[in-house]
N, C-alpha and C positions, 0 to 999 in steps of 0.2 A: 438523421438524413433519411433512413429507411422509412421512418414514420411519415415524413413529408411525402416521399415517393408513393407510399401506400395510399395516403390521403388524396393525392392528386389522381392516382389511378382510379380510386373509388369514385371520386367526383366526376371524372370523365365518363366512367361506366354509367353512373347515375344519370348524367346528362343525355347520353346516347339512348338509354332506356326511356327516359322522359320524352325525348323527341319521337322515338318509335311508337310509344303509346299514343301520343298526340296525332301522329300520321294515321295510325290504324283506326282511331276513333273519330276522325274528321267526317263531317257531313260530306256527301257526294258533291254538293255545290262548292264546298271549300276546296276539295281536291281538284275540281274542274278549274277553279280560279287559279290555284297554284300551278297546275299544268300549263295553263295559258300564259301565266306570267313567266315561268321558266323558259317556255318556248320563245317568247318575245325577247327575254334577256339574252338568250342564245343567239338571236339575230341582231343584237346590239341595240335593242329598243329598251329604254329605261324611263321609269317614272311617267311624267305627264306628256312626254313626247317633245317634238320640235315644232315650234311655230314657223311657218314658211315665209313670214314677213309680209304676207298679203292680207288685207282686210277681207273678211267674208261679207256677203251682202244679204244675209238672212233678214227677212222683214219681221220685226218684232211688234209692228203696229197693231196686230190683232190680239195681243195678249190680254188676258183677264186676270184679276187677282186670284191666286191659287194655282195658276199654271206653273209648269216646270220648265226652266231654261237649261239648255245643255250646250257645252262647248267641248271641242276636242282637237287634238293635234296628231299629226302622223308620228308613228314611232312610239306610241304609248305602250307601257308594259301591262296595262290592265283593261284595255278595251278601246272601242271606237270613240266613246265619250269619256272624257277625263275629268270633267267638272260639271256640277249641277247646282242650281239655285232655285229658290221659290220666288215667283213674281209677286210683289206686294202692292203693285199699282203705281201710278204716277211715274212710269218709266224707270222703276227701281226694282232690284231683287235683293233678297236677304241672303247673304252668303258668308262664308268664313274661309280665311286663307292666311296662313303664316302669322306674321306679327300683328296685323291690324285686328285679328280676331273676327268676331261675328258683328256684321254691320251692314246697313243698306249701301248698295252700290248701283251706279247707272247700268241698265241692261245693255247699253251700247258697248260696254267693255267686252261683251261676247262677240261683237263684230271686230273689235280691235285686236284681241289677243288670242284668237283661236282660228285655226285653219278652216274649221267647219263648225257651224252652230245650228241649233234646232230648238224646238219647243214641243211640249206635250200638254194636252188638255186632260185634266183629271175628270173622269166620268162620274162625278158625284154632285149632289145638290149644292146650289150656291151657298147655302148657310153653312155647310160643312167646310167648303173652301174658305169662307170668310173666317171661320174659327181657326183654320189652319194658318191663315195669314196672321191672325192675332197671336197665336202661339209663337210663330216665327219672330214677330216683332218683340216679344217678351225675351227672346234670347240675345238681344243686342248686348254686346260687351263680353259675351262668353268667349273663353279662349279656344283657339284651334289646336287640335292634336290628332294626327293622322291615325294613331293606334287606339283611339277611344273606343271603348266597348259600346255595344248597342244600349246597354242598360244605364250607362253613366249619363247623368243630367248636368254634369259640370264641364265636360270636354266634348268638343264637336269637330266635325269636318263636313265638307260641303253636302254630300249626298245623304249623310246621316240626318241633317236638318230636314231635308225634303221628306225622307222616310218617316222621321219621328213625328212631325206635325200631323201627318195623316194617320200614323199608327195610334196616336193618342185618341183619335176619333173612332178607332175600331177598324181602320182600313190599312192592312199591312201590304205594302207593295213588294215586299220581298220576304214572305213568311218562311221559306225554306232556304234562305240564302246563307252565305258563309259569314265569317266574323265581320268582314267589311261589307258595307252596303255600296257596291260600285254602281256608277250611273247607268251602265249598260243593262243591269238587271232591272232597274226602275223603268228604263225605256221599254223593256219587254213585259211589264206588268199588264195584266188584263184590265186594270183600273185606269189605264191611260190610252190616249190615241195621239198620233202625230198631228201637229198643226202644220198644214201645208201653206207656205207663203203665197201671197198674191201672185198670180201670173204663172204658177207652176201646175 
């Protein structure tokens, strides 16, 4: 019994030390994200937030292949934008989420399932954006996993796809970012600009 208690105590101490080392060695951007998430959780905001039940009216008619589509709901625990996808043309985005995995979806989903939506134009040559689209199309069928590392080419989540297809071309939209590539950080990249809808 004493041996078991000692083993449990040693295991608990090792876990605390491991967590401590990870906290102390975190990048500043990772600490910033965790501070934001804990603050939001303290206010009862969790995960992707709450859709308010109203369609948003963002105009996606100006999109070009290679643009980035964003959606968000109030009460998210990781930022104003909670979802991202790459526009691949013909009214579709390449995205990944839960069971379906990575596949093309209608861009109009971003009007139907998010309280607010937006789009970003990538400030790169058309040939770079076309290659990014081709890379995204090649990911169809890959599984979704929220805790996927940046380096894994097997597991994906929404904003990792957007980040990865351009990083492979030598353009990193979040070079100093934390473990997760959150949509808000992509939206702040100097490589993108907001697309303003018609009439605004």
